[in-house]
C-alpha positions as CSV (number, residue, x, y, z in Angstrom):
1,M,254.6,173.7,43.8
2,R,251.8,171.2,43.5
3,R,250.0,173.5,41.0
4,R,253.1,173.7,38.9
5,L,253.6,169.9,39.0
6,T,250.0,169.4,37.9
7,A,250.5,171.8,35.0
8,L,253.7,170.0,33.9
9,V,252.0,166.6,34.0
10,A,249.1,167.9,31.9
11,A,251.5,169.4,29.4
12,L,253.4,166.1,29.1
13,L,250.1,164.2,28.5
14,M,249.1,166.6,25.8
15,L,252.6,166.3,24.2
16,F,252.5,162.5,23.9
17,A,248.9,162.0,23.3
18,V,247.9,160.6,19.8
19,P,245.1,162.7,18.4
20,A,242.0,160.6,17.4
21,T,242.3,161.9,13.9
22,Q,245.7,160.1,13.5
23,A,244.2,156.6,14.2
24,P,245.0,154.2,11.4
25,A,242.2,154.0,8.8
26,A,240.2,150.9,8.6
27,P,241.4,148.7,5.7
28,D,239.2,148.4,2.6
29,P,237.0,145.3,2.6
30,P,237.8,142.6,0.0
31,G,236.9,143.8,-3.5
32,A,236.7,147.4,-2.6
33,L,239.0,150.4,-2.8
34,M,238.4,153.9,-1.5
35,F,239.6,156.4,-4.1
36,G,238.7,160.0,-4.8
37,G,236.2,159.9,-2.0
38,L,234.3,157.1,-3.6
39,Q,234.1,153.4,-2.6
40,R,235.1,151.6,-5.8
41,T,234.5,147.9,-6.3
42,Y,236.0,145.1,-8.4
43,V,235.9,141.3,-8.8
44,V,239.2,139.3,-8.8
45,H,239.8,135.8,-10.0
46,V,243.0,134.0,-9.0
47,P,243.5,130.5,-10.5
48,A,243.2,127.8,-7.8
49,G,246.5,126.9,-6.2
50,L,248.4,129.5,-8.1
51,Q,251.4,130.7,-5.9
52,H,253.2,133.0,-8.3
53,P,251.0,134.7,-10.9
54,N,252.9,135.8,-13.9
55,G,250.6,138.6,-15.1
56,L,247.6,140.8,-14.3
57,V,244.7,141.5,-16.7
58,L,242.2,144.3,-16.1
59,N,239.0,143.4,-18.0
60,L,236.7,146.5,-18.3
61,H,233.0,146.2,-18.8
62,G,230.9,148.2,-21.3
63,G,228.3,150.8,-20.6
64,S,225.3,149.7,-18.5
65,Q,227.2,146.5,-17.6
66,T,229.2,145.3,-14.5
67,G,232.4,143.5,-13.8
68,R,230.6,140.3,-13.1
69,K,228.8,140.6,-16.4
70,Q,232.1,141.2,-18.3
71,S,233.5,138.1,-16.6
72,A,230.6,136.0,-17.9
73,E,230.6,137.5,-21.4
74,T,234.3,137.0,-22.0
75,N,235.0,133.8,-20.0
76,Y,238.3,135.3,-19.0
77,D,238.5,133.3,-15.8
78,A,239.3,130.3,-17.9
79,I,241.9,132.3,-19.8
80,A,243.5,133.3,-16.5
81,D,243.6,129.7,-15.4
82,Q,245.4,128.6,-18.5
83,Y,248.0,131.4,-18.5
84,G,248.6,131.7,-14.7
85,W,247.2,135.3,-14.5
86,V,245.2,137.2,-12.0
87,V,242.2,138.9,-13.7
88,A,240.3,141.8,-12.2
89,Y,236.9,143.1,-13.3
90,P,236.5,146.7,-11.9
91,N,233.1,148.4,-11.8
92,G,232.6,151.8,-13.2
93,I,230.6,154.6,-11.7
94,D,227.0,154.5,-12.9
95,F,227.9,151.4,-15.0
96,S,230.3,153.4,-17.2
97,W,233.7,155.0,-17.3
98,A,235.3,158.5,-17.4
99,D,236.8,157.6,-20.8
100,G,237.0,161.2,-22.0
101,R,234.1,161.3,-24.4
102,G,232.2,163.5,-22.0
103,A,228.8,161.8,-22.3
104,A,228.8,159.4,-19.3
105,A,228.0,160.4,-15.7
106,P,231.6,159.8,-14.4
107,D,233.0,162.1,-17.1
108,R,230.5,164.8,-16.3
109,Q,231.2,164.4,-12.5
110,G,234.9,164.6,-12.9
111,V,235.7,161.1,-11.8
112,D,239.3,160.2,-12.1
113,D,239.1,156.7,-13.6
114,V,242.7,156.8,-14.8
115,G,243.8,157.4,-11.3
116,F,241.4,154.7,-9.9
117,L,242.7,152.0,-12.3
118,A,246.3,153.0,-11.7
119,T,245.8,152.7,-8.0
120,L,244.1,149.3,-8.5
121,I,247.0,148.1,-10.6
122,G,249.3,149.2,-7.8
123,R,247.4,147.3,-5.2
124,L,247.0,144.1,-7.1
125,T,250.5,144.0,-8.4
126,H,251.7,144.4,-4.8
127,D,249.3,141.9,-3.3
128,Y,249.9,139.2,-5.8
129,G,253.6,139.9,-6.6
130,I,253.0,140.5,-10.3
131,P,256.3,140.9,-12.2
132,P,257.1,144.2,-13.7
133,G,255.9,144.7,-17.3
134,R,253.2,142.1,-16.9
135,V,250.0,144.2,-16.7
136,F,247.5,144.1,-19.5
137,V,244.1,145.7,-20.1
138,T,241.2,144.7,-22.3
139,G,237.6,146.0,-22.4
140,M,234.4,146.1,-24.4
141,S,232.8,149.3,-25.8
142,A,233.1,151.9,-23.0
143,G,235.6,149.6,-21.3
144,G,237.7,149.6,-24.5
145,F,237.5,153.4,-24.7
146,M,238.8,153.4,-21.1
147,A,241.6,150.9,-21.9
148,N,242.8,153.2,-24.7
149,R,242.6,156.2,-22.4
150,L,244.6,154.5,-19.6
151,A,247.3,153.5,-22.1
152,C,247.4,157.0,-23.4
153,A,247.8,158.5,-19.9
154,R,249.8,155.8,-18.1
155,P,251.8,153.7,-20.6
156,D,254.3,153.2,-17.8
157,L,251.8,150.8,-16.1
158,V,250.5,148.9,-19.1
159,A,252.4,146.5,-21.4
160,A,249.6,145.9,-23.9
161,I,245.9,146.6,-24.4
162,A,243.2,144.9,-26.4
163,P,240.2,147.3,-26.9
164,V,237.1,145.7,-28.5
165,S,234.4,147.6,-30.3
166,S,235.8,150.9,-29.2
167,T,238.0,153.8,-30.3
168,L,238.7,157.2,-28.8
169,G,236.6,160.3,-28.3
170,V,237.6,163.0,-30.7
171,N,238.6,165.3,-27.9
172,V,240.7,162.8,-25.9
173,H,244.3,164.0,-25.6
174,C,246.6,161.0,-26.3
175,N,250.3,161.4,-26.3
176,P,251.8,158.4,-24.5
177,S,255.3,158.8,-23.2
178,K,256.3,155.3,-24.3
179,P,255.1,152.6,-26.8
180,V,252.3,150.3,-25.8
181,S,251.4,147.2,-27.8
182,V,247.8,147.3,-29.1
183,L,245.4,144.7,-30.4
184,A,242.2,146.4,-31.6
185,I,239.2,144.4,-32.6
186,H,236.1,145.9,-34.4
187,G,233.2,144.8,-36.5
188,T,232.1,146.6,-39.6
189,A,228.4,146.3,-38.7
190,D,228.8,147.9,-35.2
191,K,225.8,150.2,-34.8
192,V,226.8,151.5,-31.4
193,V,230.4,152.5,-32.0
194,P,230.5,153.1,-35.7
195,Y,233.5,151.5,-37.5
196,K,233.8,154.7,-39.5
197,G,233.5,156.9,-36.5
198,G,231.2,159.9,-36.0
199,R,228.3,160.3,-33.6
200,M,227.5,157.5,-31.2
201,I,224.9,157.1,-28.5
202,G,226.1,155.4,-25.3
203,R,225.1,155.4,-21.7
204,G,224.7,159.0,-20.7
205,G,224.0,160.3,-24.2
206,A,225.8,161.2,-27.5
207,S,229.4,161.7,-28.2
208,T,231.7,161.9,-31.2
209,V,234.4,159.3,-31.8
210,V,237.2,158.7,-34.3
211,S,237.0,155.8,-36.7
212,A,238.5,152.5,-35.8
213,P,241.1,152.8,-38.6
214,T,242.0,156.3,-37.4
215,M,242.6,155.1,-33.8
216,V,244.9,152.4,-35.1
217,D,246.8,154.9,-37.3
218,R,247.3,157.0,-34.2
219,W,248.8,154.0,-32.3
220,L,251.0,153.2,-35.3
221,A,252.4,156.7,-35.0
222,F,252.6,156.8,-31.2
223,D,254.5,153.5,-31.2
224,R,256.9,154.5,-34.1
225,C,255.9,151.6,-36.2
226,P,257.2,150.6,-39.6
227,P,254.7,150.3,-42.4
228,A,251.9,147.8,-41.6
229,T,250.9,144.9,-43.7
230,T,247.3,143.6,-44.2
231,T,246.3,140.0,-44.7
232,S,242.9,138.3,-45.1
233,I,241.6,136.1,-42.3
234,D,238.4,134.1,-42.0
235,G,235.6,136.6,-41.9
236,G,237.7,139.7,-42.2
237,K,241.2,141.1,-42.3
238,R,244.2,141.6,-40.1
239,L,246.6,144.6,-40.2
240,A,249.8,144.2,-38.3
241,A,253.0,146.3,-37.7
242,F,255.9,144.5,-36.0
243,G,259.2,146.1,-34.8
244,C,257.6,149.2,-33.4
245,G,259.4,151.3,-30.7
246,D,260.6,149.3,-27.7
247,G,259.5,146.1,-29.4
248,A,255.8,147.0,-29.4
249,E,253.4,145.7,-31.9
250,V,250.1,147.1,-33.3
251,V,247.5,144.7,-34.7
252,F,244.0,145.6,-36.0
253,V,241.4,142.9,-36.6
254,T,238.4,143.9,-38.7
255,I,235.5,141.4,-38.6
256,D,233.2,141.8,-41.6
257,G,229.5,142.1,-40.7
258,W,230.1,141.8,-36.9
259,G,228.1,144.0,-34.6
260,H,228.5,145.4,-31.1
261,T,229.2,142.2,-29.1
262,W,232.3,140.5,-27.8
263,P,233.5,138.3,-30.6
264,S,233.6,134.6,-29.9
265,S,234.1,131.4,-31.8
266,P,233.6,130.3,-34.5
267,V,233.9,133.8,-36.1
268,F,236.7,135.1,-34.0
269,D,237.6,134.5,-30.4
270,A,238.5,137.9,-28.9
271,S,239.3,136.4,-25.4
272,R,241.7,133.8,-26.9
273,A,243.3,136.3,-29.3
274,S,243.9,138.9,-26.6
275,A,245.4,136.4,-24.3
276,E,247.9,135.2,-27.0
277,F,248.7,138.8,-27.7
278,F,249.3,139.6,-24.1
279,A,251.4,136.5,-23.6
280,A,253.7,137.6,-26.4
281,H,254.1,141.2,-25.2
282,G,254.8,141.0,-21.5
283,G,258.1,142.6,-20.5
């Protein structure tokens, strides 16, 4: 009898015991996110005293750069302060992104940067109570390539993008399920990402990219835009199509003689222009 009672107690203990493998995972530290087996990092700026942010901007760095460097180069914290937005500066693996061109280490390693950025958007919109349809993405060079790829793959998450000095890899599949507003900015003297497309050398090696006008033509088609109009601006020209599908807009700013750097005053202020564009296209 005693032996049977002991066996019953042991069985009950085994039944109700919580295996050690089911213990809750430790939360990610601030500015870090475990995704795809990798510890990913990012920098976040929230305007002082802001209780209810009305938007989220992801600002993606270029090749060989970092989120902090992108913050300094674009001065986007000041933009966020003015507009009441949260702005995040994620860090790519090996200082680059899996943007589909196939040259950078994260592309070669099969890193899922679309998934990472989608997960980061989910976390930040939840944590800061970002209203639906108020997520925007900008980026420089490789970061702009990644902004385009994210909008191609997950247009449900992004209201508008502003890629700077970047296009799309020739082999990147892009067939967004819904329109996304696009402000593309490119200099005609860009020697890293050629305005006319073709072979480029970035972090990791060579790749082949479409021209800036070709990328814009694709977005005009994706977004079901009416014919665009072109006007002259100081130092360049501006192509714009209004009344695209779902109220989207496609704008393409060409800066004559500008190279591979983030445009700033007095020639053209890409930070200011992208902010005004985002503010006009939030859902």
